[in-house]
DODONU-585182 format. One line per 2 residues: for each residue x, y, z of N, C-alpha, C. Coordinates in nm, 3 decimals, decimal comma, padded with zeros to 5 digits. Each point is the difference from the previous one (the first is absolute). Layout:
X Y Z X Y Z X Y Z; ...
This chain:
00,085 -00,103 00,001 -00,064 00,095 00,007 00,111 00,133 -00,038; -00,083 00,131 -00,052 00,085 00,155 00,020 -00,080 00,039 00,063
00,038 00,119 00,147 -00,052 00,109 00,020 -00,016 00,147 -00,044; -00,034 00,068 -00,075 00,089 00,131 00,049 -00,116 00,122 00,065
00,063 00,055 00,058 -00,027 00,088 00,119 -00,029 00,130 -00,109; -00,079 00,083 00,065 -00,009 00,155 -00,043 00,002 00,091 00,119
00,082 00,045 00,021 -00,023 00,125 00,098 00,046 00,143 -00,014; -00,045 00,060 00,073 00,079 00,134 00,055 00,178 -00,012 00,044
-00,002 -00,068 00,066 00,072 -00,034 00,150 00,032 -00,114 -00,080; 00,106 -00,051 -00,078 00,031 -00,100 00,003 00,174 -00,006 00,151
00,020 00,065 00,076 00,123 -00,039 00,084 -00,080 -00,065 00,080; -00,199 00,042 00,019 -00,006 -00,171 00,101 -00,025 -00,036 -00,016
00,054 -00,082 -00,060 -00,013 -00,109 -00,020 00,119 -00,115 00,020; 00,158 00,150 -00,048 00,059 -00,108 00,059 00,104 -00,098 -00,035
00,012 -00,084 00,150 00,067 -00,142 00,058 -00,134 -00,077 00,022; -00,121 00,005 -00,036 -00,123 -00,013 00,030 -00,011 -00,146 00,015
00,009 -00,025 -00,156 -00,034 -00,150 -00,045 00,147 -00,094 -00,037; 00,129 00,079 00,055 00,083 -00,130 00,012 00,007 -00,068 00,193
-00,105 -00,046 00,056 -00,006 -00,055 00,069 -00,054 -00,118 00,004; -00,001 -00,039 00,035 -00,107 -00,143 00,037 -00,037 -00,108 -00,161
-00,104 -00,058 00,058 -00,068 -00,038 -00,100 00,013 00,026 -00,132; -00,082 00,138 -00,033 00,042 00,074 -00,121 00,157 00,057 -00,076
00,080 00,004 00,154 00,142 -00,016 -00,070 00,034 -00,173 -00,044; -00,027 -00,084 00,066 00,025 -00,113 -00,095 00,000 -00,048 -00,105
-00,173 00,058 -00,023 -00,116 -00,025 -00,153 00,034 00,106 -00,057; 00,072 00,135 00,033 00,060 00,033 -00,107 00,168 -00,074 -00,055
00,121 -00,027 00,055 00,068 -00,091 00,007 00,000 -00,179 -00,070; -00,135 00,023 00,009 -00,013 -00,120 -00,081 -00,048 -00,025 -00,137
-00,050 00,192 -00,028 -00,025 -00,001 -00,151 -00,183 -00,025 00,040; -00,087 -00,071 00,094 -00,088 00,056 -00,018 -00,080 00,077 00,015
00,064 00,132 00,013 -00,062 00,148 00,005 00,137 00,085 -00,023; -00,102 00,087 -00,127 00,083 00,130 00,029 -00,062 00,115 00,000
00,046 00,057 00,093 -00,069 00,135 00,065 00,042 00,178 -00,042; -00,024 00,041 -00,020 00,071 00,150 -00,074 -00,069 00,075 00,027
00,005 00,144 00,028 -00,012 00,109 00,057 00,062 00,125 -00,046; -00,166 00,080 -00,077 00,098 00,063 -00,080 -00,077 00,114 00,048
00,060 00,112 -00,046 -00,067 00,194 00,072 -00,083 00,025 -00,127; -00,104 00,069 00,014 -00,108 00,043 -00,049 00,095 00,237 -00,070
00,083 -00,040 00,065 00,069 00,061 -00,090 00,036 00,031 -00,136; 00,015 -00,134 -00,004 00,070 -00,089 -00,129 -00,017 00,064 -00,089
-00,125 00,023 00,013 -00,051 -00,070 -00,131 -00,110 00,218 -00,006; 00,053 00,025 00,040 -00,064 00,171 00,008 00,096 00,078 -00,152
-00,064 00,078 -00,019 00,047 00,054 -00,128 00,049 00,129 00,011; -00,110 00,093 00,124 00,083 00,088 -00,007 00,107 00,078 00,102
00,063 00,097 -00,055 00,139 00,073 00,108 -00,065 -00,038 00,182; -00,099 00,009 -00,002 00,032 -00,052 00,146 -00,038 -00,090 00,043
-00,079 -00,126 -00,091 00,038 -00,124 00,054 -00,152 -00,003 00,084; -00,113 00,090 -00,023 -00,099 00,026 00,081 -00,084 -00,185 -00,051
-00,052 -00,031 00,162 -00,058 -00,135 00,000 -00,145 00,047 00,076; 00,001 00,124 00,022 -00,151 00,045 00,079 -00,065 00,122 -00,031
-00,106 00,054 -00,024 -00,070 00,075 -00,023 -00,123 -00,005 00,105; -00,074 00,188 00,036 -00,100 -00,005 00,030 -00,167 -00,052 -00,054
-00,035 -00,076 00,094 -00,153 -00,022 -00,017 -00,082 00,089 -00,101; -00,043 -00,024 -00,158 -00,107 00,103 -00,027 -00,200 -00,088 00,146
00,014 00,177 -00,017 -00,118 00,021 00,044 00,022 00,038 00,209; 00,078 -00,017 -00,005 00,048 00,020 00,138 00,071 -00,062 00,087
00,007 00,033 00,144 00,056 -00,114 00,073 00,109 00,072 00,035; 00,055 -00,116 00,102 00,110 00,005 00,098 00,147 -00,116 -00,073
00,010 00,025 -00,031 00,156 -00,136 00,020 00,033 00,029 -00,155; 00,096 -00,146 -00,042 00,049 00,017 -00,138 -00,097 -00,137 -00,125
00,043 00,013 -00,067 -00,082 -00,091 -00,041 00,159 -00,086 -00,131; 00,050 -00,123 -00,013 00,050 -00,060 -00,038 -00,007 00,044 -00,197
00,078 00,043 -00,060 -00,011 -00,027 -00,106 -00,045 -00,109 -00,105; -00,070 00,034 -00,115 00,041 -00,134 -00,131 00,076 -00,071 -00,042
00,024 00,125 -00,080 00,119 00,030 -00,116 00,094 -00,146 00,031; 00,106 00,072 00,144 00,130 -00,148 00,010 -00,030 -00,106 00,014
-00,128 00,033 00,086 -00,029 -00,174 00,030 -00,049 -00,075 -00,163; -00,117 00,074 -00,063 00,019 -00,057 -00,168 00,108 -00,063 -00,006
00,103 00,112 -00,052 00,103 -00,059 -00,008 00,038 -00,102 00,035; 00,072 00,022 00,109 00,035 -00,156 00,057 -00,082 -00,107 00,006
-00,093 -00,082 -00,070 -00,117 -00,077 00,025 00,086 00,004 -00,152; -00,016 00,114 -00,114 00,021 -00,048 -00,092 00,141 -00,120 -00,038
00,071 00,058 00,076 00,174 -00,014 -00,012 00,014 -00,148 00,090; -00,071 -00,079 00,088 00,009 -00,013 00,103 -00,153 -00,195 -00,094
-00,125 00,051 00,003 00,023 -00,075 -00,035 -00,054 -00,035 -00,213; 00,022 00,195 -00,041 00,041 -00,057 -00,124 -00,083 00,052 -00,131
-00,182 00,020 00,115 -00,100 00,059 -00,094 -00,055 00,139 00,115; -00,100 00,045 -00,008 -00,099 00,068 00,144 -00,161 -00,044 -00,029
00,005 -00,073 -00,117 -00,146 -00,082 00,029 00,010 -00,117 00,042; -00,105 00,030 00,108 -00,034 -00,110 00,106 00,003 -00,140 -00,086
-00,103 -00,030 -00,088 -00,027 -00,131 -00,066 00,092 -00,079 -00,065; 00,028 00,117 -00,063 00,162 -00,033 -00,107 00,185 -00,120 00,136
-00,026 00,040 00,135 00,094 -00,009 00,058 00,044 -00,163 -00,021; 00,128 -00,034 00,058 00,074 -00,146 -00,048 -00,158 -00,054 00,081
00,043 -00,144 00,043 -00,096 -00,066 00,069 00,113 -00,032 00,137; -00,100 00,029 00,061 00,071 -00,041 00,169 00,045 00,123 00,010
-00,043 00,139 -00,014 00,033 00,134 00,040 -00,078 00,042 00,082; -00,002 00,091 00,143 -00,055 00,060 00,089 00,036 00,113 00,015
-00,082 00,083 -00,003 00,066 00,203 -00,001 -00,070 00,008 00,098; 00,015 -00,002 00,186 -00,051 00,020 00,063 00,022 00,160 00,095
-00,106 00,048 -00,011 00,017 00,121 00,072 -00,027 -00,030 00,144; 00,048 00,051 00,135 00,038 00,037 00,093 -00,068 00,087 00,076
-00,078 -00,002 00,065 -00,117 00,097 00,052 -00,095 -00,065 00,054; -00,094 00,064 00,176 -00,108 00,004 00,060 -00,117 -00,078 -00,064
00,015 00,027 -00,135 -00,131 -00,027 -00,055 -00,002 -00,062 -00,087; 00,121 -00,134 00,008 00,008 -00,123 -00,021 -00,134 -00,137 00,028
00,003 -00,142 -00,050 -00,060 -00,096 00,084 00,147 00,026 00,076; -00,083 -00,076 00,135 00,121 -00,005 00,104 00,107 -00,137 -00,005
00,131 -00,003 -00,021 00,078 -00,132 00,042 00,005 -00,130 00,039; -00,068 -00,050 00,013 00,021 -00,148 00,016 00,035 -00,117 -00,006
00,026 -00,097 00,040 00,102 -00,113 -00,076 -00,073 -00,014 -00,102; -00,112 -00,062 -00,022 -00,042 -00,061 -00,135 -00,011 00,153 -00,092
00,041 00,112 -00,013 00,071 00,045 -00,076 00,122 00,025 -00,032; 00,090 -00,039 00,120 00,166 00,002 -00,023 -00,007 -00,144 -00,089
-00,126 -00,085 00,046 00,029 -00,147 -00,063 00,002 00,020 -00,169; -00,090 00,113 00,018 -00,044 00,014 -00,154 00,108 00,083 -00,115
00,053 00,097 00,093 00,102 00,049 -00,097 00,157 -00,070 00,007; 00,020 -00,131 00,055 00,076 -00,071 -00,016 -00,018 -00,155 -00,026
-00,076 -00,016 -00,063 -00,090 -00,120 -00,146 -00,009 00,050 -00,097; -00,086 00,133 00,021 00,005 00,060 -00,170 00,084 00,119 00,016
00,046 00,031 00,016 00,077 00,129 -00,052 00,188 -00,009 -00,059; 00,021 00,041 -00,117 00,140 -00,038 00,012 00,048 00,114 -00,032
-00,082 00,121 -00,040 00,102 00,125 -00,006 -00,063 00,099 00,148; -00,003 00,108 00,130 -00,064 00,033 00,079 00,055 00,111 -00,032
-00,065 00,105 -00,055 00,073 00,214 00,009 -00,143 -00,012 00,125; 00,134 00,094 00,118 -00,051 00,055 00,079 -00,054 00,168 00,043
-00,096 00,073 -00,027 00,004 00,154 -00,016 -00,037 00,031 00,153; 00,106 00,026 00,068 00,025 00,066 00,177 -00,054 00,099 -00,062
-00,167 00,068 00,063 -00,051 00,100 00,051 00,098 00,118 00,048; -00,078 00,097 -00,004 00,116 00,041 00,105 -00,114 00,164 00,011
00,032 00,094 00,111 -00,120 00,135 -00,017 -00,154 -00,001 00,063; -00,083 00,051 -00,107 -00,192 -00,053 -00,019 00,002 -00,123 -00,073
00,124 -00,038 -00,070 -00,037 -00,124 -00,116 00,061 00,000 -00,121; -00,059 -00,067 -00,089 00,059 00,027 -00,129 -00,095 00,043 -00,144
00,067 00,061 -00,084 -00,080 00,043 -00,096 -00,137 -00,041 -00,030; -00,129 -00,047 -00,016 -00,085 -00,120 00,051 00,020 -00,081 -00,144
00,074 00,084 -00,139 -00,031 -00,081 -00,162 00,153 -00,107 00,044; 00,056 00,015 00,073 00,048 -00,085 00,041 -00,072 -00,128 -00,009
-00,047 00,012 00,154 -00,113 -00,075 00,078 -00,117 -00,096 -00,142; -00,021 00,084 -00,049 -00,077 -00,020 -00,167 00,042 -00,094 -00,109
00,151 00,050 -00,044 00,048 -00,034 -00,126 00,093 -00,163 00,056; 00,066 00,111 00,079 00,107 -00,142 00,029 -00,016 -00,132 00,158
-00,013 00,051 00,053 -00,028 -00,075 00,138 -00,068 -00,133 -00,014; 00,018 -00,127 00,032 -00,094 -00,141 -00,008 -00,046 -00,040 00,139
00,086 00,079 00,078 -00,044 -00,005 00,097 00,022 00,079 00,155; -00,122 00,078 00,091 00,068 00,104 00,087 00,006 -00,054 00,168
00,110 -00,032 00,028 -00,010 -00,095 00,133 00,026 00,093 00,189; -00,046 -00,056 00,024 00,023 00,076 00,159 00,020 -00,082 00,084
00,094 00,046 00,067 00,112 -00,071 00,115 -00,126 -00,020 00,190; -00,096 00,081 -00,057 -00,105 00,033 00,150 -00,105 00,122 -00,049
-00,035 -00,048 00,089 -00,110 00,147 00,011 00,116 00,212 00,110; 00,038 -00,041 00,001 00,113 00,134 00,018 00,109 00,071 -00,097
00,007 00,125 00,036 00,063 00,063 -00,116 00,114 00,059 00,003; 00,085 -00,068 -00,052 00,125 00,015 -00,028 00,093 00,113 -00,069
00,101 00,066 -00,011 00,106 00,115 -00,015 -00,016 -00,016 -00,178; 00,054 -00,097 -00,040 -00,019 -00,077 -00,127 -00,039 -00,140 00,017
00,061 -00,082 -00,164 -00,060 -00,152 -00,041 00,178 -00,045 00,049; 00,075 00,027 00,078 00,126 -00,104 -00,054 -00,001 -00,079 00,119
-00,011 00,023 00,181 -00,031 -00,157 00,084 -00,105 -00,067 -00,037; -00,143 00,012 -00,112 -00,074 -00,098 -00,062 00,105 -00,111 -00,101
00,061 00,171 -00,084 00,027 -00,138 -00,046 00,115 -00,108 00,057; 00,080 00,067 00,051 00,077 -00,131 00,076 -00,109 -00,047 00,044
-00,082 00,008 00,032 -00,078 -00,128 00,107 -00,124 -00,082 -00,160; 00,003 00,066 -00,083 -00,045 -00,113 -00,092 00,114 -00,046 -00,075
00,128 00,003 -00,045 00,063 -00,036 -00,050 00,064 -00,122 00,126; 00,053 00,016 00,141 00,026 -00,092 00,057 -00,158 -00,157 -00,015
-00,092 00,061 00,016 -00,105 -00,061 -00,020 -00,004 -00,106 -00,136; 00,000 00,059 -00,106 00,034 -00,112 -00,083 00,078 -00,070 -00,025
00,117 00,106 00,027 00,170 -00,144 -00,037 -00,046 -00,096 00,156; -00,028 00,051 00,075 00,019 -00,190 00,106 -00,104 -00,118 -00,020
-00,072 00,026 -00,143 -00,103 -00,040 -00,015 00,113 -00,138 -00,164; 00,054 00,110 -00,100 00,034 -00,054 -00,030 00,056 -00,180 -00,066
00,024 -00,032 -00,121 00,075 -00,176 00,048 00,126 00,076 00,041; 00,054 -00,099 00,115 00,125 00,003 00,075 00,054 00,087 00,011
-00,085 00,086 00,098 00,073 00,169 00,010 -00,010 -00,068 00,147; -00,134 -00,089 00,098 00,067 -00,120 00,105 00,053 -00,064 00,076
00,011 -00,012 -00,119 00,102 -00,128 -00,017 -00,037 -00,102 00,093; -00,148 00,009 -00,033 -00,063 -00,133 00,056 -00,177 00,050 -00,063
00,011 -00,156 -00,020 -00,178 00,035 -00,132 -00,104 -00,010 00,127; -00,006 -00,016 00,103 -00,099 00,023 00,126 -00,008 00,080 00,068
00,083 00,128 00,014 00,040 00,107 00,084 -00,095 00,075 -00,042; -00,016 00,032 -00,122 -00,170 00,133 -00,019 -00,098 -00,059 00,055
-00,005 -00,147 -00,045 -00,144 -00,063 00,047 -00,006 00,001 00,137; 00,028 -00,003 00,079 00,056 -00,027 00,128 -00,018 00,140 00,089
-00,024 00,160 -00,056 00,019 00,121 00,007 -00,096 00,054 00,057; -00,107 00,111 00,108 -00,089 00,066 -00,005 -00,081 00,045 -00,102
-00,141 -00,061 00,026 -00,098 00,059 -00,134 00,017 -00,082 -00,117; 00,072 -00,142 -00,014 00,054 -00,048 -00,132 -00,145 -00,068 00,025
-00,023 -00,091 00,088 -00,141 -00,052 -00,023 -00,124 00,059 00,085; -00,001 00,098 00,047 -00,058 00,113 00,039 -00,033 00,064 00,106
00,132 -00,044 00,103 -00,009 -00,099 00,164 00,170 00,135 00,044; 00,018 00,017 00,097 00,148 00,086 00,041 00,065 -00,158 -00,028
00,106 00,009 00,023 00,089 -00,088 00,024 -00,002 -00,056 00,171; 00,044 -00,116 00,025 -00,039 -00,096 00,197 00,179 00,108 00,029
-00,045 -00,087 00,133 00,187 00,062 00,068 00,058 -00,088 -00,044; 00,141 00,076 00,049 00,111 -00,105 -00,030 00,134 00,024 00,056
00,097 -00,137 00,074 00,026 00,072 00,151 00,163 -00,159 -00,063; 00,064 00,066 00,086 00,155 -00,041 -00,028 00,101 -00,036 00,043
00,087 -00,053 00,010 00,085 -00,001 00,127 00,051 00,105 00,131; -00,009 00,008 00,107 -00,006 -00,166 00,105 -00,183 00,010 -00,005
00,009 -00,164 00,018 -00,150 -00,060 00,064 -00,087 00,126 00,087; 00,080 00,006 00,101 00,024 00,062 00,112 00,072 00,154 00,022
-00,118 00,113 00,057 00,143 00,146 -00,003 -00,133 00,083 00,099; 00,071 00,011 00,102 -00,052 00,099 00,088 -00,177 -00,065 00,123
-00,010 -00,140 -00,067 -00,047 -00,059 00,060 -00,153 -00,024 -00,088; 00,074 00,032 -00,140 -00,181 -00,037 -00,104 00,128 -00,100 -00,096
-00,118 -00,090 00,010 00,016 -00,136 -00,058 -00,074 00,023 -00,180; 00,114 -00,105 -00,066 -00,062 -00,026 -00,176 -00,072 -00,046 00,060
-00,198 00,000 -00,109 -00,073 -00,130 00,030 00,039 -00,080 -00,008; -00,054 -00,147 00,063 00,066 -00,082 00,016 -00,022 -00,092 -00,151
-00,123 00,049 -00,062 -00,036 -00,050 -00,146 00,122 -00,012 -00,124; 00,076 00,091 00,003 00,082 00,070 -00,051 00,140 -00,058 -00,013
00,002 -00,082 00,113 00,084 -00,101 00,093 00,068 -00,157 -00,072; -00,094 -00,032 -00,025 -00,069 -00,180 -00,016 00,013 -00,008 -00,131
00,021 00,099 -00,078 -00,002 -00,087 -00,144 -00,110 -00,011 -00,075; -00,168 00,012 00,047 -00,095 -00,106 -00,070 -00,010 00,101 -00,060
00,030 -00,008 -00,096 -00,079 00,170 -00,172 -00,098 00,013 00,002; -00,073 -00,090 00,023 -00,146 -00,022 -00,072 -00,085 00,069 00,165
00,071 -00,030 00,085 -00,058 00,099 00,146 00,063 00,154 00,001; 00,108 00,031 -00,103 00,095 00,121 00,081 -00,131 00,103 -00,168
-00,035 -00,058 -00,134 -00,004 00,057 -00,029 -00,222 00,025 00,043; -00,047 -00,075 00,087 -00,145 00,016 00,047 00,079 00,050 00,043
00,090 00,008 00,144 -00,013 00,145 00,063 00,051 00,087 -00,066; 00,073 00,037 -00,056 00,009 00,136 -00,107 -00,124 00,042 -00,031
-00,087 -00,072 -00,090 -00,131 00,036 -00,091 -00,048 00,066 00,182; 00,009 -00,091 00,065 -00,109 00,079 00,164 00,035 00,120 00,043
00,148 00,017 -00,020 00,096 00,122 00,053 -00,024 00,106 -00,116; -00,036 -00,015 -00,125 00,004 00,099 -00,114 -00,118 00,102 -00,021
-00,127 -00,177 00,070 -00,144 00,083 00,021 -00,027 00,092 00,053; 00,069 -00,064 00,150 00,005 00,018 00,130 -00,002 00,211 -00,041
00,161 -00,056 -00,008 00,048 00,174 -00,059 -00,101 00,062 -00,048; -00,003 -00,001 -00,106 -00,123 00,075 -00,078 -00,098 00,000 00,054
-00,091 00,024 00,048 -00,139 -00,078 00,075 00,051 00,192 00,106; 00,095 -00,038 00,038 00,089 00,142 00,143 -00,002 00,091 -00,108
00,115 -00,056 -00,071 00,043 00,212 -00,014 -00,150 -00,013 -00,188; 00,042 -00,059 -00,062 -00,049 00,071 -00,131 -00,133 -00,130 -00,076
-00,142 00,074 00,130 -00,074 -00,115 -00,080 -00,039 00,024 -00,119; -00,032 00,128 -00,064 -00,046 00,027 -00,086 00,047 -00,128 -00,110
00,099 -00,037 -00,024 00,061 -00,115 -00,118 -00,028 -00,168 00,012; -00,084 00,078 00,176 -00,128 -00,134 -00,026 -00,158 -00,041 -00,052
-00,061 00,175 -00,002 -00,129 -00,013 -00,025 -00,055 00,042 -00,176; 00,162 -00,062 -00,078 -00,001 00,024 -00,155 -00,119 -00,088 00,027
-00,040 -00,034 -00,156 -00,074 -00,148 -00,032 00,004 -00,112 00,024; 00,185 -00,063 00,009 00,066 -00,110 00,044 00,040 00,048 00,131
-00,012 -00,003 00,087 00,036 00,090 00,117 -00,018 -00,105 00,108; 00,077 -00,029 00,064 -00,066 -00,125 00,116 -00,051 00,088 00,150
-00,146 -00,048 00,039 00,003 00,062 00,135 -00,015 -00,086 00,055
């Protein structure tokens, strides 16, 4: 997979993709990640990337021209219906559909090339959204100063689901939300610490009993913390 990030603050990303799973995936050529300064695609001498909103109001709006130029270079066309197969152009904004595990998996399975547009200020000229964007994604019902932190979150959520990124075929399957529940508790050595003991079932090696215990604890944790996850059409109540 190839991921291109469009931002007016490329310095924000620094070494953020040089750690952990993302670093290993990059070194293994599972994913290629590039960060681009939107200013590189301006044509005026002041390299302006924003302007006042028509109709008045506070703040500034990111201009359409440099973003169109960037997509033309990165994707090869600004005609959304003619994007190469597997291309996703994503605007990160509070107005997007919520990022959930199934959305990240959708990208990991279907996308070959992902372009992330990091919004700023009051937003991005709506013509970008209407013409270029295939997906508008939000990482939560709150407002950030820009889409850069959201881009990091989305990249991490996608990359760890790519084949071979985790080094285990089952690691991602056991994550929270993968089966609609929060994950179960985990323990490691020592078996007793400050008087607190690891549950006996985990020490006996009976895998059927361990899986049953983990399922029960996952349900219990979900009921206590995120009961809304159990109230869907296929929930367990």
